[in-house]
N, C-alpha and C positions, 0 to 999 in steps of 0.2 A: 504494500500500500504506500509506495513512495510518493511524496509530495515534492514537486519542484518549486523552490522558492526563488523568486526573482529579486536578487540583491541580498547582500550580507552585511550591510552597514548598520549603524545603530537603529535606524528607522525600521529595520526588519527584525531586530533581535527578539521582540516580544512574540512575534509569530513563530519564529524558529524555536524558542524556548517552550511556547505553548504546545507545539507539535511534539516535542520531546516528552512533555508532561503527560500527554495522552497516548504515547506509544506510536506515533506516526513518524516513520523515518523520513528525513528530508535530504534533498540534494540542492545545495545553494549555488545558483549561477551568479558569478560576479567576476568581472575582469580585473579587479584590483588584486595584486599578489597577496596571498595569504588570507584573503577575506572569504572567498567562496570555496566550495568543494570542487567545482569545475571552473576553469578560466574562460568563462563565456559572459559577455556583457548581458545585463538584464534587458537591454534594448535590441539585442541581436535575435530576431525571431528565428532565423535558420539555426543558429547555435543552440537556442533554447529548445527548439524542436528536436535536434539531435540528442541533447541531454535527456529529454523526456523519453525518447524511444530507447536509448541505451540503458536507461535505468528503470524501464518498465513503469513509468509514472501513471498514477491513476488520477492525478489532479495537479493544477498549478495555482500559485497564489503570488500576487504582487502586493505585499502588505503595507508598504510604506512610501512608495513614490508613484507618481501619476503615470508617466508614459508606459512603464512596463505593464500597467493594467490592461492596455490594449494588446500588448504582446502575449500576455497570458491567455486572453480571450481568443486571439488569432490561432495560437498553437492548439488550444483545447478543441476548438471547432475543427481544425484540420485533422486532428488525431481522433476525433469522435469521443473526447473525454467529457465527463460531467463537469460543468462549470456554472457558477452562479450568475455570470453575466453573459449576455449575447454580445457578439462582436459589435452590433449596431449601438448598443448601450455603452460599451467600453469606449468606442470612438467618440461618442457624444460626451462622455464624462472626461475626456482628455483633451478637449478643445473648448476654450472659454468663449469663443465667438459662437460656436454651435450651441453652447449652453445659453448664452444671452438670447439668441434667436428663439430657442425653445421656450424660455421663460416669458419672453414678450408675447408669444403666441398664446400662452396659457394664462397670462395675467399674473404670473408669479412676481412678487415685488423685488425690484433690483435697482441698481443705479442707472441713471441715463448713460447711454453708451453709443459709440460709433466706431467704425473701422476707417473712417475718412479723416476726422479732425476732432479735437476736443469739444465735447458738448457743452462744457462750462469750465470755469476755473474756480478753485483749484481742480486739477485733473490728475488722475492716475493713468500712467502710460505703461503698457506692459506687453510682453510677448504672450500671445494667447495659448501657447502650447508648452509653456515652462511652468515651474513651480518654485516655491521657496524664495520668492522675491528676486529671482534671477532676471536680469534685464528689466527690472521695474523701477520707475521713478515717479515721484509726486512733484508736480510743477505748479507754481502759483500763477503764472501768466504765460502769454504767447512767446515771450523772449526766451524762455527755457524749454519750450515745447519741441523745438526742432532737434536739439541734441538728444532729448529724451526719446523722441521717435526713432532717431538713428540708432540709439542704444538698443531699443526694443526690437527693431527690425533686424539688427545684426544678431541678436540673441535668439530670435524666433526660428523654429524649425522650418516654418512655411514662408517666412519673409513677411507675414502679416503683422499688423499692430492693432492693439485694442486700446481705445481711449474710454475712460470711465470718469464720470463726475465723482469728485471726492465726497464721501458721505460722512458727516459728523456723527459721533456717538460711540458708546462703548462697543467693543467687539466680543462676540461669544462664539463658541464652537458647539455644535450639536453632534455628539457621537451616537450614531444610531445603528440599528440592525433591522433587516427586513427578512421575513420568511413568508413565502407564498403571497406576496403583495402587502403583507401587514407590516407597517413601519412602527418601530418602538424607539423613542428617544431615550437612550440608556443614561446619558449624562450630558448636562449642559455646563460648560465651563467658561469662566471669564478668560479672555485671551488678552494679556497685557504686553505691550511692546517695549523694546529698548528705545529710549528717548531719541537717540541719534541714528537709529536704523529702522526706518518706517517699514512696518509689516512683519518684522522679525520678532517672534514671540520671546519675551523674557520669562514669562510664567503663565501657567494655566492654573486656575483656581476653581475648586469645587467645594461647595455649591457656588454658583456664579453670583448669587445675590442680586440678580437682575430679572428680566422678564422671561423666565424659562418657558412659560406656556406659549407666549407669542413667538419665541424663537423656534420652539418645537413644531408649532403649526406651520410656520413658514418653511422649515426644513422638510417637513413631510410633503408639502406641496411641490417643492423643488425635486426631491428624490423621486416622487411619483411621476412627475413630468419627464424625467430623464430615463424612466423605465427600469430603475433599480428595484426589482421585486424580491431579490434574495441577496443576502450578504451584508457586509458592513458599509456604512457611509459616513462621511466626514464633511459637515457643512459649516462654512464660516459665514457669519452674518454680522451686520452692523445694526444695532438697535437705535435707529435714528429717531428724532422727535416726531417724524411722520409714521413711524412703525418700523418693523424689521425689514432689512434689505439684504437679499442674498448676494454674497460676494462670490462664492464658488462652492461647488460640490465635488467631492472625490469619492469614487466607489472603492474605498479601501479603509484601512485603519488610519488613524491620525499618525503622522510622522514624528510627532513630538512626544511619543510614549503615552499618548492619551489613553490607550487601553489599560495602562497600569492604574490610572485613576479609576477607570470603570471597574476593574477587578478589586482594588483595595477599598474604595469608598462607596461605590454604587452597587457592589455585590454581583456584578455580571462579568464573566470571563470573556470579554469581547474578542480577544486574540484567539482563545481556544475555540470559540464559535466560528470565527472566520476560517480557521484551519479545518475544522470538521466539515463545514459546508463545502469547502474547496475539494474535498475528496468524496463528496456525495452523501455524507452522513446526515440523518434527519436531526432537526433541531426542534425540541419541544417548546411550546409557547411559554411554559413556566421558566425556562432558562433565560428568557429575555427580560423578565420582569425585574426592574431595579429594586434593590433592597438597601437603601441608603444607610450608611453607618459613619457618622462623623464627617470630617472635612479632609481634603487632600490638596496639596500644592506641588506642582512640578516647577522648579526654578532652574533656569538654564545658566550655565557658567560662561563667563567672558574672560579670556586670557589676555594678558598684555602682549603687545606685538613683539615678535622676536622668535628665535629658535628654542623650542621646548627642551629644557634640561631635566626637570623633574616636577612631580606633582605630589600633593599631600592634602589630607583632609580627614574629616570624621568618617566613621563607618557609614556605609550606604551611599557615599558619593560615587558617581560614575564619570569617568573621564573618557573622552572619545579618542584621544591620540597618544601615541608613544613618544618617547624622547626622540628628538630630531625633527619633529613636525614644526613647520614654520607658520606662525600666526601673523596674519596681516590685519587690516581694518575689518571690523565686523559689519558686513553689508548684507549677507544672506544667512539663511538658517544653517547652512553647512559650515559657516564660520564659527559657530558656537563650540565651546570646548568640552561640554559635558553637562551634567545635571544632578540635582538632588531631588528626592521625593520626601515630603514631610506630611505627616498626618496629625490630626488633633480632633478633639471633641467639637470644636467650633472652628469657623473660618478664620477668625483672628488668631487662634492658637496655632493652627497649621501654618499661617503666614509667618508668625513669629518664629516658629521652629525652622522654617525654610530659610529665613534671613540669618538666623544664628548659624545654621549649617554652612551657608554660603560665606559668611564672614570667617569661618574656620578653614576655608579652602586656600591652598597655597600653590602658586605657579612660579617656578624658577625658569626664567628665559635668559638667553644670551643675546 
């Protein structure tokens, strides 16, 4: 019952560990030396197909990054394997322009947008087929829009650019799971950014302390419109003064270890469910029902610029990189250095414990 996992970086670790916990063998495809079981890029459909055939795979999962979601769907369809997503849905979920078009047609609330020019200022300019703030800029006026467009176009796989009006308000993430077309919002978390790195999450906080019901309803409408009837979904929203606005939906687990919050504080093993549905196992409705227990915070680490010599910190801190890694400016999610997870009986207690843990972390760089 081998499961092919697309990617072996930190964003995929929860799924890999969840598979081990339930006794499902995995083969990890990753082109980075020492990261995967086979040296195949998670974006190489032919290579992933070869790995699936060679290892007798019964399923594929792309648990933490967007583009491999469509690769997994392509290969599963080609080999006739059970898979929670159709190719059509996977393609729709990995192109933000296609999402915007679908949401407009269905009346799902979202920012004003265009592929031709900024609809308003301030404006978010992005590559519609990338993630993690790659090639994304926020511009205040037309003077900065030209360079932002060039950056996005160069970073885009397709050469297209997406312009979105900037929406004011707190951001939340809805971590959901669907079975047979029934969507369950497992956990809604507040998503707070680094002040000087727009869009890059510094922490996820559960419970959010915000409009969970409104966020969940908007997420359900978006997930339904994209055709995600089975498996995990990760929806980012802004709670604007005019109501929730959908920023994007991914048909996967959250790449910021969100499934750990779901498991620890919401009582749902989201990563385990994603692994099981990927190999065709049935999911009972009772397994999706949240059982909240206290609060949980994931706080991401920022290292000083330079070459990493050593790290240190309290028990439970996770570092992403080994000695020799070079840190530059923090601009995207992949520039983060690690994370801590803190729990508490209240939101305030969990936040305090997270801050205390981060203060005890040490980076030595040269």
